[in-house]
C-alpha positions as a printed NumPy array, in Angstrom:
array([[ -7.691, -22.245,   4.464],
       [-10.916, -22.534,   2.469],
       [-10.912, -25.95 ,   0.764],
       [-11.524, -24.503,  -2.693],
       [ -8.585, -22.104,  -2.487],
       [ -6.354, -24.747,  -0.921],
       [ -7.176, -27.119,  -3.755],
       [ -6.459, -24.455,  -6.371],
       [ -3.103, -23.539,  -4.869],
       [ -2.158, -27.2  ,  -4.47 ],
       [ -3.057, -27.847,  -8.11 ],
       [ -0.995, -24.894,  -9.262],
       [  2.068, -26.043,  -7.346],
       [  1.654, -29.69 ,  -8.314],
       [  1.562, -28.666, -11.958],
       [  4.819, -26.756, -11.603],
       [  7.705, -29.148, -12.404],
       [ 10.288, -27.271, -10.334],
       [  8.129, -26.812,  -7.257],
       [  8.56 , -30.315,  -5.91 ],
       [ 12.339, -29.976,  -5.958],
       [ 12.337, -26.55 ,  -4.324],
       [ 15.07 , -26.044,  -1.759],
       [ 14.357, -24.045,   1.39 ],
       [ 17.311, -21.684,   1.28 ],
       [ 15.918, -19.793,   4.249],
       [ 17.365, -22.543,   6.431],
       [ 20.902, -21.944,   5.169],
       [ 23.373, -19.936,   7.218],
       [ 24.744, -16.825,   5.498],
       [ 28.052, -18.559,   4.826],
       [ 26.367, -21.694,   3.482],
       [ 24.139, -19.609,   1.21 ],
       [ 27.157, -17.781,  -0.217],
       [ 28.962, -21.066,  -0.794],
       [ 25.951, -22.586,  -2.512],
       [ 25.501, -19.524,  -4.703],
       [ 29.155, -19.748,  -5.809],
       [ 28.566, -23.394,  -6.694],
       [ 25.405, -23.015,  -8.787],
       [ 25.574, -19.487, -10.192],
       [ 27.649, -17.187, -12.358],
       [ 27.555, -13.78 , -10.68 ],
       [ 28.345, -10.343, -12.111],
       [ 28.236,  -7.518,  -9.595],
       [ 27.774,  -3.798, -10.185],
       [ 27.526,  -3.945, -13.967],
       [ 26.829,  -0.354, -15.018],
       [ 23.837,  -0.63 , -17.332],
       [ 23.687,   2.508, -19.524],
       [ 20.523,   4.597, -19.716],
       [ 19.591,   6.747, -22.721],
       [ 21.315,   9.802, -21.213],
       [ 24.536,   7.903, -20.503],
       [ 24.02 ,   7.487, -16.742],
       [ 24.943,   3.992, -15.52 ],
       [ 22.811,   2.041, -13.057],
       [ 24.564,  -0.507, -10.836],
       [ 23.178,  -3.973, -11.58 ],
       [ 23.87 ,  -7.459, -10.242],
       [ 23.272, -10.431, -12.558],
       [ 22.868, -13.988, -11.268],
       [ 22.634, -16.829, -13.815],
       [ 22.742, -20.619, -13.583],
       [ 26.394, -21.656, -13.837],
       [ 27.477, -22.463, -17.39 ],
       [ 23.857, -22.238, -18.553],
       [ 23.295, -23.102, -22.197],
       [ 20.607, -21.308, -24.149],
       [ 18.515, -18.191, -23.443],
       [ 17.126, -17.699, -19.967],
       [ 13.932, -16.134, -18.633],
       [ 14.697, -13.184, -16.351],
       [ 13.241, -11.973, -13.08 ],
       [ 14.007,  -8.273, -12.647],
       [ 13.991,  -6.447,  -9.305],
       [ 14.609,  -2.711,  -9.209],
       [ 15.118,  -1.088,  -5.836],
       [ 16.08 ,   2.098,  -3.986],
       [ 17.396,  -0.016,  -1.101],
       [ 20.815,  -1.46 ,  -0.274],
       [ 20.346,  -4.853,  -1.916],
       [ 23.333,  -5.054,  -4.268],
       [ 26.136,  -5.265,  -1.703],
       [ 26.486,  -8.522,   0.227],
       [ 23.01 ,  -9.059,   1.588],
       [ 21.732, -12.368,   2.986],
       [ 18.225, -11.763,   1.658],
       [ 19.539, -11.024,  -1.831],
       [ 21.726, -14.138,  -1.739],
       [ 18.773, -16.355,  -0.862],
       [ 16.602, -14.749,  -3.516],
       [ 19.325, -15.374,  -6.099],
       [ 19.587, -19.009,  -5.001],
       [ 15.842, -19.487,  -5.348],
       [ 15.598, -18.151,  -8.885],
       [ 18.877, -19.497, -10.269],
       [ 18.105, -23.004,  -8.987],
       [ 14.881, -22.871, -11.02 ],
       [ 16.537, -21.936, -14.278],
       [ 16.064, -18.158, -14.181],
       [ 18.425, -15.248, -14.462],
       [ 17.91 , -12.784, -11.619],
       [ 18.752,  -9.134, -12.263],
       [ 18.78 ,  -6.669,  -9.345],
       [ 19.327,  -2.989, -10.094],
       [ 19.637,   0.094,  -7.929],
       [ 17.551,   3.048,  -9.012],
       [ 19.203,   6.181, -10.312],
       [ 20.86 ,   8.169,  -7.54 ],
       [ 20.917,   5.267,  -5.063],
       [ 24.087,   3.649,  -3.684],
       [ 26.403,   2.684,  -6.578],
       [ 24.114,   3.899,  -9.38 ],
       [ 24.822,   7.247, -11.029],
       [ 22.567,  10.262, -11.466],
       [ 20.17 ,  12.07 ,  -9.159],
       [ 17.493,  10.318,  -7.14 ],
       [ 13.777,  10.661,  -7.796],
       [ 11.082,   8.627,  -6.046],
       [ 10.253,   5.499,  -8.129],
       [ 13.383,   5.941, -10.217],
       [ 12.127,   7.171, -13.612],
       [ 10.162,   4.001, -14.516],
       [  9.086,   5.325, -17.911],
       [ 12.672,   5.924, -19.058],
       [ 15.185,   4.101, -16.844],
       [ 12.821,   1.181, -16.362],
       [ 12.146,   0.922, -20.077],
       [ 15.855,   1.155, -20.95 ],
       [ 16.718,  -1.546, -18.41 ],
       [ 14.198,  -3.929, -19.999],
       [ 15.659,  -3.222, -23.429],
       [ 19.175,  -3.932, -22.147],
       [ 18.163,  -7.232, -20.513],
       [ 16.27 ,  -8.434, -23.588],
       [ 19.314,  -7.69 , -25.787],
       [ 21.721,  -9.842, -23.748],
       [ 22.839, -13.135, -25.336],
       [ 21.749, -15.033, -22.204],
       [ 18.166, -13.625, -22.318],
       [ 15.167, -15.294, -23.936],
       [ 13.597, -11.855, -24.349],
       [ 10.999, -12.372, -21.618],
       [ 11.318, -10.382, -18.393],
       [  9.131, -10.514, -15.302],
       [  9.277,  -7.662, -12.805],
       [  9.016,  -8.517,  -9.12 ],
       [  9.095,  -6.66 ,  -5.828],
       [  7.296,  -5.304,  -2.808],
       [  6.732,  -1.696,  -1.741],
       [  9.203,   0.582,  -3.585],
       [ 10.364,  -2.391,  -5.638],
       [  6.772,  -2.82 ,  -6.814],
       [  5.568,   0.762,  -7.168],
       [  7.799,   1.669, -10.123],
       [  6.335,  -1.26 , -12.086],
       [  2.967,   0.465, -12.492],
       [  4.021,   3.345, -14.747],
       [  6.261,   0.892, -16.619],
       [  3.229,  -1.328, -17.332],
       [  1.672,   1.595, -19.183],
       [  4.66 ,   1.57 , -21.586],
       [  3.883,  -2.023, -22.655],
       [  7.531,  -2.838, -23.395],
       [  7.705,  -5.899, -25.691],
       [  9.992,  -7.731, -23.232],
       [  7.773,  -7.032, -20.211],
       [  6.001, -10.383, -20.189],
       [  4.543, -10.341, -16.661],
       [  4.718,  -8.535, -13.334],
       [  4.194,  -9.173,  -9.63 ],
       [  3.516,  -5.881,  -7.82 ],
       [  3.227,  -6.448,  -4.068],
       [  1.981,  -3.668,  -1.771],
       [  2.353,  -1.196,  -4.624],
       [ -0.115,   1.56 ,  -3.708],
       [  2.464,   4.336,  -3.4  ],
       [  3.023,   4.022,  -7.146],
       [ -0.527,   5.206,  -7.913],
       [ -1.168,   8.871,  -8.669],
       [ -4.862,   8.782,  -9.505],
       [ -7.124,   5.853, -10.227],
       [-10.909,   6.046, -10.236],
       [-12.171,   7.55 ,  -6.983],
       [ -8.708,   7.698,  -5.441],
       [ -6.392,  10.659,  -6.02 ],
       [ -3.747,  10.056,  -3.376],
       [ -0.61 ,  10.949,  -5.378],
       [  1.477,   8.001,  -4.291],
       [ -0.25 ,   7.798,  -0.884],
       [  1.136,  11.219,  -0.033],
       [ -2.513,  12.071,   0.693],
       [ -5.691,  10.39 ,   1.82 ],
       [ -8.696,  12.587,   1.142],
       [ -6.368,  15.544,   0.704],
       [ -4.719,  14.995,   4.121],
       [ -0.936,  14.342,   4.017],
       [  0.308,  11.093,   5.573],
       [  3.193,  11.38 ,   8.013],
       [  4.81 ,   8.093,   7.016],
       [  6.558,   9.638,   4.024],
       [  8.287,  12.226,   6.162],
       [  9.941,   9.424,   8.136],
       [ 10.634,   7.362,   5.01 ],
       [ 12.248,  10.233,   3.123],
       [ 14.54 ,  11.001,   6.052],
       [ 15.961,   7.506,   5.66 ],
       [ 15.953,   7.213,   1.861],
       [ 16.549,  10.668,   0.381],
       [ 20.24 ,  11.505,   0.626],
       [ 21.262,  14.373,  -1.689],
       [ 24.737,  14.572,  -0.105],
       [ 25.541,  10.92 ,  -0.801],
       [ 29.033,   9.613,  -1.46 ],
       [ 29.796,   8.267,  -4.945],
       [ 32.629,   6.329,  -6.549],
       [ 34.221,   7.597,  -9.789],
       [ 32.153,   6.617, -12.85 ],
       [ 35.281,   5.727, -14.854],
       [ 36.355,   2.991, -12.407],
       [ 36.954,  -0.384, -14.088],
       [ 34.342,  -3.103, -13.688],
       [ 36.473,  -5.5  , -11.641],
       [ 37.395,  -2.882,  -9.05 ],
       [ 33.829,  -1.593,  -8.867],
       [ 32.488,  -5.104,  -8.277],
       [ 34.99 ,  -5.635,  -5.468],
       [ 34.011,  -2.347,  -3.806],
       [ 30.309,  -3.191,  -4.024],
       [ 30.886,  -6.631,  -2.523],
       [ 32.991,  -5.536,   0.43 ],
       [ 31.997,  -1.92 ,   1.084],
       [ 28.856,  -0.016,   1.93 ],
       [ 27.518,   3.379,   0.831],
       [ 24.588,   3.209,   3.225],
       [ 24.227,   6.567,   5.004],
       [ 24.17 ,   6.367,   8.798],
       [ 21.968,   9.259,   9.903],
       [ 21.308,  10.253,  13.517],
       [ 18.492,   8.429,  15.296],
       [ 15.291,  10.466,  15.573],
       [ 12.677,  10.438,  18.312],
       [  9.826,  10.366,  15.825],
       [  6.917,  10.444,  18.324],
       [  8.254,  13.841,  19.394],
       [  9.532,  15.095,  16.027],
       [  6.305,  14.304,  14.176],
       [  4.586,  17.054,  16.189],
       [  6.965,  19.709,  14.836],
       [  5.378,  22.822,  13.351],
       [  5.498,  23.979,  10.708],
       [  5.214,  20.619,   9.023],
       [  7.215,  21.733,   5.976],
       [ 10.292,  22.323,   8.174],
       [ 10.146,  18.986,   9.94 ],
       [ 13.258,  17.578,   8.227],
       [ 15.047,  20.912,   8.106],
       [ 14.768,  20.92 ,  11.891],
       [ 16.806,  17.692,  11.855],
       [ 19.594,  19.325,   9.86 ],
       [ 18.581,  17.811,   6.517],
       [ 19.379,  19.815,   3.358],
       [ 16.428,  20.769,   1.118],
       [ 15.45 ,  17.804,  -1.046],
       [ 12.449,  15.715,  -2.09 ],
       [ 10.394,  16.36 ,   1.049],
       [ 10.343,  20.123,   0.559],
       [  9.339,  19.69 ,  -3.071],
       [  6.41 ,  17.366,  -2.331],
       [  5.023,  18.966,   0.827],
       [  4.536,  22.228,  -1.094],
       [  2.15 ,  20.564,  -3.582],
       [ -1.611,  20.3  ,  -3.352],
       [ -3.42 ,  17.065,  -4.316],
       [ -4.237,  18.51 ,  -7.764],
       [ -0.797,  19.996,  -8.527],
       [  0.139,  19.18 , -12.166],
       [  3.673,  18.379, -10.967],
       [  2.427,  14.99 ,  -9.731],
       [  2.183,  13.991, -13.418],
       [  5.886,  14.618, -14.016],
       [  7.321,  11.815, -11.864],
       [  6.965,   8.06 , -11.81 ],
       [  3.367,   7.746, -10.604],
       [  0.747,   5.806, -12.553],
       [ -2.431,   7.646, -13.579],
       [ -5.471,   5.887, -14.963],
       [ -5.355,   7.626, -18.349],
       [ -1.966,   6.041, -19.17 ],
       [ -3.171,   2.626, -20.374],
       [ -2.096,  -0.834, -19.222],
       [ -0.293,  -3.589, -21.099],
       [  1.103,  -6.314, -18.798],
       [ -0.39 ,  -9.436, -17.134],
       [ -0.12 ,  -8.983, -13.366],
       [ -0.332, -11.047, -10.197],
       [ -1.099,  -8.532,  -7.443],
       [ -0.47 ,  -9.05 ,  -3.73 ],
       [ -2.33 ,  -6.685,  -1.397],
       [ -3.316,  -6.717,   2.276],
       [ -6.114,  -5.357,   4.422],
       [ -3.825,  -3.572,   6.87 ],
       [ -1.528,  -1.957,   4.337],
       [ -1.27 ,   1.746,   3.631],
       [ -3.341,   1.787,   0.434],
       [ -5.635,  -1.191,  -0.025],
       [ -8.357,   0.991,  -1.614],
       [ -6.305,   2.398,  -4.508],
       [ -4.696,  -1.009,  -5.033],
       [ -8.03 ,  -2.762,  -5.568],
       [ -9.314,   0.117,  -7.683],
       [ -6.249,  -0.235,  -9.934],
       [ -6.725,  -4.005, -10.161],
       [-10.228,  -3.353, -11.498],
       [ -8.937,  -0.654, -13.833],
       [ -6.255,  -2.954, -15.301],
       [ -8.925,  -5.583, -15.962],
       [-11.026,  -3.065, -17.891],
       [ -8.375,  -1.939, -20.379],
       [ -9.499,  -2.156, -24.001],
       [ -6.077,  -1.524, -25.547],
       [ -4.649,  -4.928, -24.542],
       [ -7.139,  -7.744, -24.074],
       [ -4.469, -10.275, -23.053],
       [ -3.369,  -8.011, -20.231],
       [ -6.958,  -7.27 , -19.181],
       [ -7.886, -10.94 , -19.047],
       [ -4.809, -11.886, -17.027],
       [ -5.031,  -9.803, -13.88 ],
       [ -5.064, -11.798, -10.637],
       [ -5.011, -10.613,  -7.034],
       [ -4.329, -12.096,  -3.61 ],
       [ -5.455, -10.081,  -0.556],
       [ -4.256, -11.202,   2.866],
       [ -4.854, -10.015,   6.447],
       [ -1.163,  -9.196,   6.888],
       [  0.654,  -5.892,   7.227],
       [  2.77 ,  -4.234,   4.517],
       [  4.86 ,  -6.775,   2.548],
       [  4.479,  -9.466,   5.231],
       [  3.162, -12.16 ,   2.871],
       [  5.701, -14.725,   4.108],
       [  3.978, -14.573,   7.502],
       [  0.653, -15.948,   6.238],
       [  0.583, -19.087,   8.365],
       [ -1.502, -20.989,  10.875],
       [ -2.159, -19.202,  14.162],
       [ -2.085, -15.81 ,  12.468],
       [ -2.703, -12.696,  14.556],
       [ -3.288,  -9.142,  13.42 ],
       [ -2.777,  -6.747,  16.299],
       [ -5.07 ,  -7.937,  19.099],
       [ -7.145, -10.225,  16.884],
       [ -6.707, -13.958,  16.351],
       [ -7.458, -14.72 ,  12.694],
       [ -6.827, -18.446,  12.745],
       [ -5.21 , -20.278,   9.849],
       [ -4.177, -17.73 ,   7.203],
       [ -1.749, -20.088,   5.44 ],
       [ -0.955, -19.142,   1.873],
       [  2.04 , -20.116,  -0.277],
       [  2.746, -16.731,  -1.832],
       [  6.225, -17.714,  -3.069],
       [  4.877, -20.821,  -4.772],
       [  2.218, -18.84 ,  -6.592],
       [  4.788, -16.282,  -7.805],
       [  6.965, -19.081,  -9.158],
       [  4.012, -20.647, -10.971],
       [  3.057, -17.261, -12.427],
       [  6.491, -16.628, -13.911],
       [  6.765, -20.221, -15.185],
       [  3.623, -19.539, -17.193],
       [  4.635, -16.199, -18.673],
       [  8.426, -16.454, -18.915],
       [  8.821, -20.168, -19.671],
       [  5.55 , -20.656, -21.609],
       [  4.44 , -23.386, -19.174],
       [  0.749, -22.59 , -19.313],
       [ -0.248, -25.45 , -17.052],
       [  1.88 , -24.017, -14.235],
       [ -0.68 , -21.265, -13.635],
       [ -3.873, -22.577, -15.242],
       [ -6.675, -20.425, -16.596],
       [ -8.924, -21.885, -13.903],
       [ -7.016, -19.99 , -11.185],
       [ -9.476, -17.605,  -9.481],
       [ -8.895, -13.979, -10.404],
       [ -9.506, -12.924,  -6.798],
       [ -8.309, -14.784,  -3.704],
       [ -9.018, -12.93 ,  -0.476],
       [ -8.955, -13.633,   3.236],
       [-12.246, -13.007,   4.984],
       [-11.673, -11.889,   8.565],
       [-14.261, -12.925,  11.099],
       [-14.929, -16.136,   9.227],
       [-11.127, -16.523,   9.114],
       [-10.83 , -18.314,   5.815],
       [ -9.634, -17.766,   2.26 ],
       [-12.294, -17.232,  -0.376],
       [-12.311, -16.854,  -4.136],
       [-14.188, -14.712,  -6.609],
       [-14.196, -13.903, -10.294],
       [-14.263, -10.143,  -9.669],
       [-13.903,  -7.423,  -7.036],
       [-16.179,  -6.907,  -5.21 ],
       [-17.553, -10.444,  -5.582],
       [-20.746, -10.942,  -7.538],
       [-23.855, -10.76 ,  -5.402],
       [-22.766,  -7.89 ,  -3.157],
       [-25.723,  -5.736,  -2.084],
       [-25.579,  -2.317,  -0.438],
       [-26.895,  -2.134,   3.118],
       [-27.246,   1.42 ,   4.401],
       [-26.76 ,   2.11 ,   8.111],
       [-27.59 ,   5.556,   9.496],
       [-25.706,   7.477,  12.171],
       [-28.226,   8.297,  14.878],
       [-28.359,   9.628,  18.42 ],
       [-30.184,  11.857,  20.822],
       [-27.508,  14.485,  20.31 ],
       [-24.88 ,  12.953,  22.601],
       [-22.91 ,  10.322,  20.658],
       [-19.691,  11.507,  22.306],
       [-17.525,   8.592,  23.427],
       [-18.385,   4.98 ,  24.091],
       [-20.636,   6.148,  26.924],
       [-22.793,   8.276,  24.625],
       [-26.112,   7.5  ,  22.957],
       [-24.878,   7.051,  19.39 ],
       [-26.315,   4.156,  17.453],
       [-25.995,   2.669,  13.953],
       [-29.418,   1.899,  12.585],
       [-30.941,   0.605,   9.32 ],
       [-33.795,   3.069,   9.881],
       [-33.379,   6.642,   8.649],
       [-33.69 ,   9.307,  11.356],
       [-36.747,  11.587,  11.352],
       [-36.66 ,  15.333,  10.846],
       [-35.587,  17.123,  14.014],
       [-33.138,  14.517,  15.388],
       [-30.362,  16.436,  17.11 ],
       [-26.849,  16.754,  15.696],
       [-23.786,  15.49 ,  17.565],
       [-21.196,  18.102,  18.486],
       [-17.59 ,  17.925,  19.648],
       [-14.584,  20.196,  20.008],
       [-11.441,  19.419,  17.974],
       [ -8.189,  20.848,  19.299],
       [ -5.266,  20.219,  16.903],
       [ -2.86 ,  20.437,  19.852],
       [ -4.627,  17.435,  21.415],
       [ -5.355,  15.166,  18.437],
       [ -6.949,  11.724,  18.57 ],
       [ -4.223,   9.082,  18.603],
       [ -3.823,   6.488,  15.859],
       [ -4.046,   2.917,  17.141],
       [ -3.609,   0.274,  14.458],
       [ -5.348,   0.223,  11.099],
       [ -3.504,   0.283,   7.787],
       [ -0.06 ,   1.865,   7.751],
       [  3.629,   1.132,   7.24 ],
       [  7.155,   2.432,   7.094],
       [  6.731,   5.102,   9.767],
       [  9.641,   4.691,  12.161],
       [  7.502,   3.006,  14.805],
       [  4.928,   5.803,  15.009],
       [  2.061,   3.407,  14.248],
       [  1.849,  -0.374,  14.413],
       [ -0.573,  -1.567,  11.757],
       [ -3.202,  -4.195,  12.475],
       [ -6.488,  -5.005,  14.191],
       [ -6.024,  -3.292,  17.546],
       [ -8.675,  -2.562,  20.19 ],
       [-10.07 ,   0.979,  19.834],
       [-11.715,   1.408,  23.239],
       [ -8.929,   3.679,  24.445],
       [ -9.838,   6.073,  21.628],
       [-13.57 ,   5.615,  22.081],
       [-13.279,   6.911,  25.655],
       [-12.575,  10.416,  24.341],
       [-15.338,  13.014,  24.276],
       [-14.169,  14.315,  20.864],
       [-14.874,  10.924,  19.249],
       [-18.448,  10.196,  18.145],
       [-19.325,   6.519,  18.495],
       [-22.221,   4.85 ,  16.648],
       [-22.889,   1.168,  17.352],
       [-25.439,  -1.254,  15.927],
       [-27.513,  -3.737,  17.88 ],
       [-25.919,  -7.193,  18.245],
       [-26.322,  -9.158,  15.025],
       [-28.526, -12.234,  15.017],
       [-26.935, -13.747,  11.918],
       [-23.56 , -13.397,  10.147],
       [-23.04 , -10.36 ,   7.909],
       [-20.169, -10.53 ,   5.428],
       [-18.996,  -7.052,   4.408],
       [-16.741,  -7.397,   1.364],
       [-15.856,  -4.564,  -0.978],
       [-15.739,  -0.765,  -0.855],
       [-17.396,   0.848,   2.189],
       [-18.684,   4.392,   1.563],
       [-19.452,   6.977,   4.234],
       [-21.476,  10.149,   3.646],
       [-21.4  ,  12.764,   6.39 ],
       [-23.464,  15.91 ,   6.785],
       [-21.223,  18.201,   8.807],
       [-20.68 ,  21.744,   9.968],
       [-17.883,  23.593,  11.739],
       [-17.012,  26.881,  13.361],
       [-13.759,  26.816,  11.353],
       [-13.2  ,  27.544,   7.638],
       [-11.51 ,  24.176,   7.254],
       [-11.187,  21.003,   9.312],
       [-10.917,  17.252,   8.784],
       [-13.439,  14.455,   9.248],
       [-12.093,  10.982,  10.01 ],
       [-14.184,   7.796,   9.817],
       [-13.4  ,   4.367,  11.22 ],
       [-15.153,   0.998,  10.787],
       [-14.943,  -1.351,  13.781],
       [-15.994,  -4.937,  14.599],
       [-17.141,  -5.107,  18.233],
       [-16.869,  -8.568,  19.804],
       [-19.356,  -9.741,  22.46 ],
       [-16.787,  -8.976,  25.189],
       [-16.576,  -5.351,  23.984],
       [-13.222,  -5.57 ,  22.202],
       [-13.398,  -3.12 ,  19.3  ],
       [-11.215,  -4.323,  16.4  ],
       [-10.421,  -1.697,  13.782],
       [-11.15 ,  -2.87 ,  10.238],
       [-10.274,   0.255,   8.27 ],
       [-10.312,   4.024,   8.332],
       [-10.452,   7.016,   6.037],
       [-10.305,  10.805,   6.273],
       [-11.278,  13.893,   4.269],
       [-10.102,  17.485,   4.402],
       [-13.271,  19.56 ,   4.189],
       [-11.813,  22.174,   1.824],
       [-11.56 ,  19.443,  -0.865],
       [-15.141,  18.163,  -0.524],
       [-16.13 ,  19.496,  -3.976],
       [-12.894,  18.474,  -5.712],
       [ -9.152,  18.55 ,  -5.156],
       [ -8.846,  21.21 ,  -7.833],
       [-11.559,  23.363,  -6.205],
       [-10.656,  23.991,  -2.543],
       [-13.685,  25.621,  -0.924],
       [-13.83 ,  26.937,   2.644],
       [-16.635,  25.953,   4.961],
       [-19.203,  28.568,   5.916],
       [-19.307,  28.528,   9.727],
       [-22.424,  26.774,  10.974],
       [-23.638,  25.816,   7.483],
       [-24.198,  22.129,   6.74 ],
       [-21.933,  20.615,   4.068],
       [-21.545,  17.116,   2.611],
       [-18.256,  15.3  ,   3.083],
       [-17.663,  11.929,   1.408],
       [-14.247,  10.415,   2.183],
       [-12.664,   7.866,  -0.138],
       [-13.926,   4.328,   0.551],
       [-12.715,   1.915,   3.199],
       [-11.876,  -1.43 ,   1.567],
       [-12.322,  -4.631,   3.544],
       [-13.615,  -8.195,   3.83 ],
       [-14.958,  -9.058,   7.273],
       [-17.766, -11.226,   8.547],
       [-19.528,  -9.727,  11.565],
       [-20.585, -12.819,  13.483],
       [-23.793, -13.245,  15.52 ],
       [-23.494, -11.376,  18.782],
       [-20.998,  -8.906,  17.264],
       [-21.871,  -5.274,  16.61 ],
       [-20.914,  -2.909,  13.8  ],
       [-19.405,   0.377,  14.925],
       [-18.542,   3.631,  13.159],
       [-16.369,   6.309,  14.768],
       [-16.279,   9.917,  13.562],
       [-13.817,  12.568,  14.715],
       [-11.476,  15.173,  13.19 ],
       [ -7.983,  13.739,  13.631],
       [ -6.099,  10.467,  13.353],
       [ -2.578,  11.329,  14.454],
       [  0.232,  10.53 ,  13.849],
       [ -1.016,   8.64 ,  10.787],
       [ -2.282,  11.88 ,   9.225],
       [ -1.069,  15.471,   9.485],
       [ -3.257,  17.529,  11.83 ],
       [ -5.535,  20.158,  10.335],
       [ -4.841,  23.434,  12.149],
       [ -8.375,  24.609,  11.251],
       [ -7.309,  28.017,   9.902],
       [ -8.229,  27.411,   6.271],
       [ -4.763,  28.679,   5.31 ],
       [ -1.598,  26.906,   4.067],
       [ -1.769,  24.222,   6.739],
       [  1.706,  22.708,   6.25 ],
       [  3.543,  26.033,   6.614],
       [  1.632,  27.288,   9.676],
       [  2.659,  27.127,  13.312],
       [ -0.534,  28.154,  15.098],
       [ -3.889,  26.396,  15.094],
       [ -7.366,  27.12 ,  16.344],
       [ -9.984,  25.008,  18.066],
       [-12.928,  23.959,  15.882],
       [-16.418,  23.206,  17.13 ],
       [-17.586,  20.501,  14.745],
       [-20.914,  18.753,  14.262],
       [-22.268,  15.684,  12.489],
       [-25.898,  16.083,  11.408],
       [-28.268,  13.172,  10.86 ],
       [-31.828,  14.329,  10.534],
       [-34.158,  14.337,   7.535],
       [-32.387,  15.61 ,   4.416],
       [-29.154,  15.915,   6.399],
       [-28.86 ,  12.217,   7.21 ],
       [-25.35 ,  10.836,   7.658],
       [-24.805,   7.169,   6.833],
       [-22.453,   4.398,   5.826],
       [-23.062,   2.02 ,   2.903],
       [-21.873,  -1.527,   3.568],
       [-21.26 ,  -3.96 ,   0.665],
       [-22.895,  -7.095,   2.041],
       [-22.419, -10.483,   0.386],
       [-25.565, -12.481,   0.947]])
C-alpha cells in the first residue's frame, strides 16, 4: 500500500476508540456467533414496520443488551434473504452491537416476509423515507441513521439521498451503480443499458430475485409467532437450475424467461423500454436533477459493472449547491476488486490473470470510522484530512490519493487508430499512434455475424449466473478473430499513468441500418499477455441521442462515441497500449441483430459488413487521461 494512504488509514483507525477493541467475529463458528449475539444483544425479529399505505415491512432490530440512552443506528435494506437465521447477518449484528450501535435490517416490499408487491430498489423515496422516520421516532434511537450496503442494498440509497431526510446522517453505498438512472454522460437506467445496449446480467438476476408467485404468511399473525416463523423457516424460492450459457442465446430476447416457464413480471416490463422511456423516472432510480443531501463514503471497483456512472455520480454529489455540507463530505475508495469483494483487498491480490501485488485496504475499519463521525459526533474518528479520493493504481500496484476525480494534473493524450487497411486480428497491421493519419489511409473492414458473436472474457461485470467472470483476463483468444480490429502502440520507453475517463471516437460505416460498436482498452505485457482494463459499447441508432434513434445510411460514414471507460492503470516501460474494436461483446451485452427493428423481440438477424475509418477528417481515436 502507498505509504501516504497507509498512514491515513492507520491514523483514522487509531483515532477510533472502539477500533482497538474490535473482535474478529468472522472466526466464530455459527453456533458460537449465535451464542455471543444472545449474550450481548437484545433482538427483535420480523417487526412489521408500517409504511404510509399500511403495508408492513419485516424488520430485524439488534441493540446492545439493556442499553441505556439513545443509540445511533446502522440501517441495511435488502431484497435478499437476510432476516431469517443467516450467519453473515449474525456476524454483522455482532460487529455493530459490540460497538454501541443499533443495527436495523429490513426486507424490501414484496420480498420474503415483507408485505406488498416487489419493485426493483424497493420504493426508496417512500418506503425508504418512512423507514427512516420510524427508526428516528423509536425511544432507543438518537435520531441519526446511517445507511449501509453493497449492490442492491446500496442502490436504493441513492434516490433516498435526494430526499434529504433529517435523520439520514450519512451513507455508505458500495457498488451502487444499478441505482443510477442518468448522471452526466451516462444514461444507463440502472445498468440495464450501456450505450443503449441491454446487459444480459439482469435477465439472470431477475430470474432469481423476481418472484410474483411468492408464498406469504397472513398479515394479521401476532408478532411472537411471526418472529418464530422467520427464525426457523424459509420463504426462499427454489427455482429450477438453468444452463445460462445456452439459455442466454434464446431469441427473441424478450421471451427468454417465459421460455423457462416464468410468469410475466419485471423482466417483461423493462425489456420493452428504450433508454429514453419516461417510465424509467417512475421507479427507484436516481437521476441527476433530483438533488443530493447526504454525506457519503463510496466504495467502487475497477472491475465492477458500472464504475463509470459511479464516479460520475461521486463528482455530481460533490457539486451540489443545495447542501454544502453534503457536497463537501463525499469520499470514495476505488479498488481493483470485483463486485462487492472489498473484504478481499489483501496482499498477493490477483484480478483474473493479473498479479496486482499488495492491495491491502481495511474497508470495514474505514466504514466504522465514518459512522462514528456522523452518527456519534466523533469528528476525530474520520478527520477532515482524509483524502476525498483513494484509488488503486494497477500496473504500479499501489494505493494513491487525490483531492478530486480525475486527479489534478491529468492531461489528454490522443492516440489514433491507424493501419494499412488490415487491422483484423492480432496478426493484422493495426497500430495505435500519436500521429494523425493522412488523407487516403484505408479503412478497416470486418463482417459481424450476430449468430457468431465475439465472446466476453473478463472485464467489468457481476451477478450473471457464471456467464462472465470479471477481472483482468488475457484477451489474445479474442484478438485471434478476424472480426476484431486490433490497434497496438509501440512499446513504451517510460511509464504512462492513465487515470480518469477514457473517451473513444469512432468514424464508422455499415451495410446494415443498425449495428453495435464495442471498444476495449488493453495493457499488453512484454510477453504478449493482453490484460483487459475496461470496455464500452454503443448501439449506432442512438449515436445522436437516446431520444432520437437514427438509422445508419449504408456505406455512409457516421460518428459513434461510446460512454467513457473509467480506469487507473500505469503502462510500464516495455508494455504496449492496445485498443480493440468489434461489434459484439457477448454474453455481457445483448447481440444486435442488425435489422434496425425492435431488436429484443426479433428472432432473425442479418450479417453486417462494418468499417472503421481513420483518414483525414474521418480519423478515429482514443483520448487517454494521462497523469504526468
